[in-house]
C-alpha positions in Angstrom: 74.4 -29.4 7.3 76.7 -27.8 4.8 77.4 -24.2 3.4 76.2 -25.1 -0.6 79.1 -25.5 -2.9 80.3 -22.3 -5.7 79.8 -22.7 -9.1 83.1 -23.7 -11.1 84.3 -22.8 -14.1 81.3 -23.7 -16.9 82.8 -26.1 -19.4 84.1 -25.0 -23.1 80.7 -27.2 -24.1 77.1 -28.2 -23.4 77.3 -31.1 -21.7 74.0 -34.0 -20.2 73.8 -34.8 -16.6 72.4 -38.3 -17.2 71.5 -38.5 -13.8 69.8 -36.3 -11.4 67.1 -36.2 -8.4 66.2 -32.7 -8.9 63.3 -32.9 -6.8 65.4 -35.1 -3.6 66.2 -32.9 -0.9 68.9 -34.4 1.6 69.6 -31.9 4.9 72.2 -33.6 6.3 74.3 -32.7 2.6 73.2 -29.2 2.7 70.3 -27.2 1.1 70.0 -28.3 -2.1 69.1 -25.6 -4.9 65.2 -25.4 -5.6 64.5 -27.0 -8.9 64.2 -23.8 -11.1 67.3 -22.8 -9.6 69.2 -25.5 -10.0 68.7 -25.9 -13.9 69.6 -21.5 -14.3 73.2 -22.7 -12.1 73.6 -25.9 -14.1 72.5 -23.9 -17.8 75.6 -21.1 -16.6 78.0 -24.1 -16.5 77.6 -25.9 -19.6 75.0 -28.2 -18.3 72.1 -27.5 -20.8 70.1 -31.0 -20.4 69.0 -32.7 -17.6 67.8 -36.7 -17.2 65.5 -36.8 -14.4 65.1 -40.0 -12.5 62.6 -41.5 -10.4 62.2 -43.5 -7.6 59.5 -44.7 -6.8 56.0 -43.7 -8.2 56.1 -40.4 -7.0 59.2 -39.1 -7.9 58.4 -41.1 -11.2 55.3 -38.9 -11.5 57.2 -35.5 -11.0 59.7 -36.4 -13.3 57.4 -36.9 -16.2 55.3 -33.6 -15.0 58.6 -31.9 -14.4 60.3 -33.0 -18.2 56.7 -32.3 -20.0 57.1 -28.5 -18.3 60.7 -27.9 -19.0 62.5 -27.9 -22.4 66.0 -29.0 -21.2 64.7 -32.2 -18.9 63.2 -35.4 -20.1 62.7 -38.3 -17.5 62.9 -41.8 -16.4 61.0 -43.9 -14.7 60.9 -46.6 -12.2 60.3 -48.7 -9.1 64.9 -48.3 -7.6 65.9 -51.9 -6.3 65.4 -50.7 -2.4 62.3 -49.5 -2.4 60.8 -53.2 -3.9 60.9 -54.6 -0.8 59.4 -51.9 1.1 56.1 -51.5 -1.1 55.8 -55.1 -0.5 56.5 -54.9 3.6 53.9 -51.7 3.1 50.9 -52.3 0.9 51.5 -56.5 -0.4 52.3 -58.5 -3.5 48.7 -56.4 -4.8 51.1 -52.8 -3.8 54.1 -54.1 -5.7 51.7 -55.2 -9.1 49.6 -52.0 -9.2 53.2 -50.2 -8.4 55.1 -51.9 -11.7 51.5 -51.7 -13.6 51.6 -47.1 -13.3 55.2 -47.4 -13.9 54.4 -49.1 -17.1 52.3 -46.5 -17.6 54.3 -43.7 -16.9 57.0 -45.2 -19.5 54.8 -45.1 -22.5 54.8 -41.2 -22.2 56.2 -39.2 -24.7 58.3 -37.4 -21.7 59.5 -40.1 -20.7 63.3 -41.5 -22.1 64.4 -43.8 -20.1 63.3 -46.9 -17.5 65.2 -46.9 -14.4 66.8 -46.4 -12.3 65.9 -50.0 -11.6 69.0 -53.0 -10.6 69.9 -55.0 -7.7 71.8 -53.1 -4.9 72.6 -55.4 -2.1 74.8 -53.0 -0.2 71.3 -52.3 2.0 69.4 -55.1 1.2 71.1 -58.0 2.0 67.8 -60.6 3.1 67.7 -63.4 0.1 64.0 -62.9 0.1 64.6 -59.3 -0.1 67.3 -59.9 -3.3 64.4 -61.7 -4.6 62.4 -59.4 -5.3 65.1 -57.0 -6.8 65.1 -59.4 -9.2 61.6 -59.8 -10.4 61.1 -56.4 -10.6 64.7 -55.7 -12.7 63.3 -58.1 -14.8 59.8 -56.3 -15.2 61.7 -53.3 -15.5 64.0 -55.0 -18.8 60.6 -56.2 -20.2 59.1 -53.0 -20.0 62.2 -51.1 -21.9 62.1 -53.2 -24.6 58.5 -53.6 -25.3 58.6 -49.8 -25.2 62.0 -49.2 -26.7 63.2 -47.4 -23.3 66.6 -47.0 -22.3 67.5 -49.0 -19.6 69.3 -47.0 -17.1 71.1 -49.4 -14.1 71.5 -49.2 -10.1 74.1 -51.8 -9.6 75.7 -51.4 -5.9 77.7 -55.0 -5.0 75.8 -56.4 -7.2 78.3 -56.9 -10.6 77.1 -60.9 -11.5 74.0 -61.3 -11.4 73.1 -57.7 -13.3 74.8 -59.3 -15.9 73.4 -62.5 -15.6 69.9 -60.8 -15.4 70.6 -59.0 -18.9 71.9 -62.3 -20.8 69.1 -63.9 -19.4 66.1 -61.9 -20.3 68.3 -60.2 -23.3 68.9 -56.7 -23.1 67.4 -53.6 -24.8 68.8 -51.7 -27.4 70.6 -49.0 -25.0 71.3 -49.7 -21.5 73.4 -47.2 -19.3 74.9 -48.2 -16.3 74.4 -45.3 -13.7 77.2 -44.5 -11.7 79.2 -46.9 -12.9 81.2 -49.1 -10.1 82.6 -51.4 -11.9 86.7 -52.1 -12.4 88.4 -51.9 -16.1 87.3 -55.5 -17.0 83.5 -54.7 -15.8 84.1 -51.4 -18.7 85.3 -53.4 -21.8 82.9 -56.7 -21.2 79.8 -53.3 -21.0 81.7 -52.4 -23.9 81.7 -54.8 -26.0 77.9 -55.3 -26.0 77.7 -51.5 -26.9 75.9 -50.5 -23.3 77.4 -47.5 -21.6 79.3 -46.1 -18.5 78.2 -43.8 -16.5 80.7 -41.9 -14.0 79.7 -40.1 -11.0 81.7 -37.5 -8.9 82.8 -40.7 -7.3 85.4 -40.7 -10.4 87.4 -37.4 -8.8 87.8 -39.3 -5.3 91.4 -40.0 -4.6 90.4 -43.9 -3.5 89.0 -44.4 -7.1 92.4 -45.2 -9.3 90.0 -48.3 -10.0 87.2 -47.0 -11.4 89.5 -44.2 -13.5 91.4 -47.8 -14.8 87.8 -48.3 -15.9 87.1 -45.1 -16.9 90.4 -45.1 -19.1 89.3 -48.5 -21.4 85.8 -47.3 -22.2 85.5 -46.3 -25.7 84.9 -42.9 -25.6 81.6 -44.0 -27.9 80.4 -45.2 -24.8 80.9 -43.2 -21.7 78.3 -40.7 -19.9 79.0 -38.0 -17.1 76.5 -37.3 -14.2 75.8 -36.2 -10.8 73.1 -38.8 -9.1 72.5 -35.5 -7.4 72.3 -34.2 -4.4 74.6 -37.4 -3.9 78.5 -38.0 -5.3 79.7 -34.5 -4.9 83.4 -34.3 -6.7 86.2 -33.0 -5.2 86.5 -30.6 -3.7 83.3 -30.8 -2.2 83.1 -34.3 -1.0 80.5 -34.5 1.9 78.3 -30.8 0.7 74.9 -31.4 -1.4 75.6 -32.1 -5.3 73.6 -30.4 -7.8 74.3 -30.2 -11.7 76.2 -27.1 -12.1 79.1 -29.2 -10.5 79.4 -31.7 -13.1 82.3 -29.6 -14.7 84.5 -30.9 -11.6 83.9 -34.1 -13.1 84.1 -33.4 -17.0 88.0 -32.0 -16.3 88.2 -34.8 -13.9 87.4 -37.0 -16.7 89.5 -35.6 -18.8 92.5 -35.4 -16.5 92.4 -39.3 -16.5 91.7 -39.9 -20.1 94.8 -38.1 -20.9 92.2 -36.2 -23.9 91.5 -33.0 -24.4 89.0 -31.0 -22.7 87.0 -29.9 -25.4 86.5 -34.1 -26.9 85.1 -34.6 -23.9 82.8 -32.7 -23.7 81.8 -32.8 -27.3 81.6 -37.0 -26.4 79.7 -37.1 -23.8 77.4 -34.4 -25.7 77.0 -37.1 -28.1 76.6 -40.1 -26.2 73.6 -38.8 -24.4 72.0 -38.1 -27.4 72.0 -42.1 -28.5 72.0 -43.0 -25.3 68.4 -40.6 -24.7 67.9 -39.5 -28.3 68.1 -36.2 -28.7 66.3 -33.6 -26.9 
């Protein structure tokens, strides 16, 4: 376990952490702040709103309960693509149908602004049968988002082409966010043409992420977001340690530097974009 990173200099204007897992504890990274402490640290850093994201039924229920009780938090609910084959292996197709039904029930709650994180992950799921389950689940989540008018939050790992193809085949919801954007500049332009948002995590601060910074540079200022994906993807200089929302300023400053824009303007853009992507709160 590594020591928890110290607080960083607050941002000049409030910013939203658009993708966070306050409920996740990863002891290999280090001790995460408890949710209440994480929220307090975030406020001190200028991070005054958080989107708490579910990855299975239990974490989605936790997200809804937390958002209901916490004014600065809204919820996103879904089955993570990697969790879908696990549910089938554990509970069969009936179990997956029950999980989808529960996610749709949760997505209708007033505390929920988004369906996600859903999508495809070919890094951890390589078997064709498991990938087919991911495709089916992604389509189900797209349908839920469209029918309930929720933002779609996409997990896309080594699956760009199929993600874009399925969105085209199904018809994308009105608001789409690519969580922890990992595409190149060409994909960023493709998303921009369709009005989709790209959310950048601490990866954009890594030395070997110049291609990702190129993608950030070509995005219109109206379509970029920032996130932690806490407790993962901690920005430099704390890469490898536990992440939390109070470290967002490190990522935002790196984004402003990469784009060659004033920090105050980037903060303002990130706030406005998050309010459009997820609604005011």
